[in-house]
Each structure stands twice: as C-alpha cells, then as structure tokens.
C-alpha positions in Angstrom: 114.5 156.8 174.1 113.1 153.6 173.6 110.1 154.3 172.3 111.5 156.5 169.3 114.2 153.6 169.0 111.5 151.3 168.3 109.2 153.0 166.3 112.6 154.2 163.9 113.1 150.5 164.0 109.6 149.9 162.7 109.7 152.4 159.9 113.1 151.4 158.6 113.9 147.6 159.3 111.4 145.9 157.0 111.2 142.8 155.3 112.9 142.0 152.2 109.8 142.1 150.2 108.3 145.6 151.8 112.2 147.3 150.9 111.7 146.2 147.3 108.3 147.2 147.0 109.3 150.8 148.4 112.9 151.1 147.3 112.8 150.6 143.9 109.2 152.7 142.6 111.4 155.6 144.4 114.2 155.2 142.6 112.5 154.9 139.3 110.0 158.2 140.0 113.1 160.1 141.0 114.8 158.9 137.4 111.1 160.1 135.9 111.8 163.3 138.1 115.2 164.1 136.6 114.7 163.2 133.2 111.5 165.5 132.7 112.7 168.3 134.7 110.0 167.9 136.6 109.4 170.8 139.3 107.2 171.5 142.2 105.4 169.0 144.7 106.1 165.9 142.4 109.5 166.5 142.4 110.3 167.2 146.5 107.5 163.8 146.9 110.0 162.1 144.7 113.3 162.8 146.6 111.5 162.2 149.9 110.6 159.0 149.0 114.1 158.2 147.6 115.6 159.2 150.9 113.3 156.7 152.8 114.0 154.1 149.9 117.2 154.7 150.5 117.1 154.2 154.4 115.6 151.1 153.8 117.3 149.7 151.6 120.7 150.4 153.0 118.9 148.6 157.1 118.6 145.9 154.5 121.5 145.8 153.2 123.4 145.5 156.5 121.3 142.5 157.6 122.3 140.7 154.4 125.9 141.4 155.3 125.5 140.0 158.7 123.6 136.9 157.6 126.5 136.2 155.2 129.1 137.1 157.7 127.2 134.2 159.6 126.9 131.9 157.0 130.7 132.0 156.3 131.6 131.5 160.3 129.6 128.2 159.9 132.6 126.8 157.4 135.5 126.1 159.6 137.6 127.6 156.9 135.6 130.5 156.5 135.7 131.1 160.5 139.7 130.9 160.1 139.3 133.7 157.6 137.8 135.8 159.3 139.0 135.5 163.0 143.2 134.2 161.9 145.1 137.3 161.1 148.0 135.4 160.3 146.2 133.1 157.7 144.5 136.3 156.4 147.8 137.9 155.6 149.5 135.0 154.3 146.5 134.0 151.7 146.9 137.8 150.7 150.4 137.8 150.3 150.0 134.9 148.3 147.5 136.4 145.9 149.8 139.6 145.4 152.7 137.3 144.6 150.6 135.5 141.9 149.5 139.0 140.6 153.1 139.9 140.6 154.1 136.9 138.8 151.4 137.3 135.8 152.4 140.8 135.4 156.2 139.6 135.1 155.0 137.1 132.4 152.9 140.0 130.7 155.5 142.2 130.3 158.3 139.9 129.2 156.1 138.6 126.2 155.6 142.0 125.3 158.6 142.9 125.5 159.6 139.7 123.2 157.2 141.4 121.0 158.5 144.5 121.0 162.2 143.3 119.8 159.2 142.7 116.2 158.4 145.9 116.9 160.9 148.2 115.4 161.3 146.5 112.5 158.1 146.7 111.5 158.1 150.4 112.6 160.9 151.2 110.8 159.0 149.8 107.2 156.5 151.8 107.9 158.2 154.7 107.9 160.4 154.0 104.7 157.5 152.5 102.8 155.7 156.2 104.0 158.5 158.3 102.8 159.1 156.7 99.4 155.0 157.0 98.8 155.1 160.5 99.5 158.4 160.7 97.5 156.0 159.1 94.4 153.3 161.4 95.1 156.0 165.0 95.4 156.9 163.9 91.8 153.7 163.3 90.1 152.5 166.6 92.1 151.7 169.3 88.9 154.4 172.3 89.6 
C-alpha cells in the first residue's frame, strides 16, 4: 500500500512549473476539442490529459493554501485570527454591522431622492397625455 501511495504522490504532486506545463496545454486541448467538435482518439486523449491536469492543479492549490496559512500564522494578528474564535466572531460582527449601516444610508438617500421622483413621474404622464391629445386632434378622421 505504501508503494502505491508513493507512486501516486510522485505522479500527482509536481513542482509548480511542471504543473503549469501540464495543466495549461491540457485545458487548451480540451477547449480546441469542444469548440471544433472533434471526435475520436484526440477527444479521449484531451479529456484524459485534462483530468490529469485538474488533479495536478488541485494538489498544487492545496499546497499553496497550506503555505499561505503557515505565512499567516507567523504574524501575531493572523495567528489570532486563525486560532481565536471569539476574535474571529467579533471581526465578522463588526463587518456585518458596517455593511448594514451602509445599506441603511443608501436606502435613506434613495428614499429622500424618491420624494422628488413622484412629481417627475406625474409631469411625464401629463406631458405624454398632452402630446397624445395633440396627435389625436391632427389625425385625419
């Protein structure tokens, strides 16, 4: 079992440059196959290469996320953000409260502007009615 795991690790966990050199052409080949309605062995090769490219890219993303988390933990504020549930809750509450306050201000501004909206709508309807009545008078019977 250990031999299979090490073989899969060597096959799927690649350095960044090799990951890009495998994944990008594989994804481009799938795009070519899909856009040009290519059938046959080339399509199957493209799909297999794309699946392998996706596996390699995802394993690379997990490593990048792990490195970012380690970098965040090196900073005292980042470590507190990742480890302290109370601090994280307090930050999310302040963020939500701030967004709600901005929403209230926006709605108040729109509501205040709405006071001037109704006379404009009324004037528009009156002018449309006036123009229609003129057009009806000039229409031949």
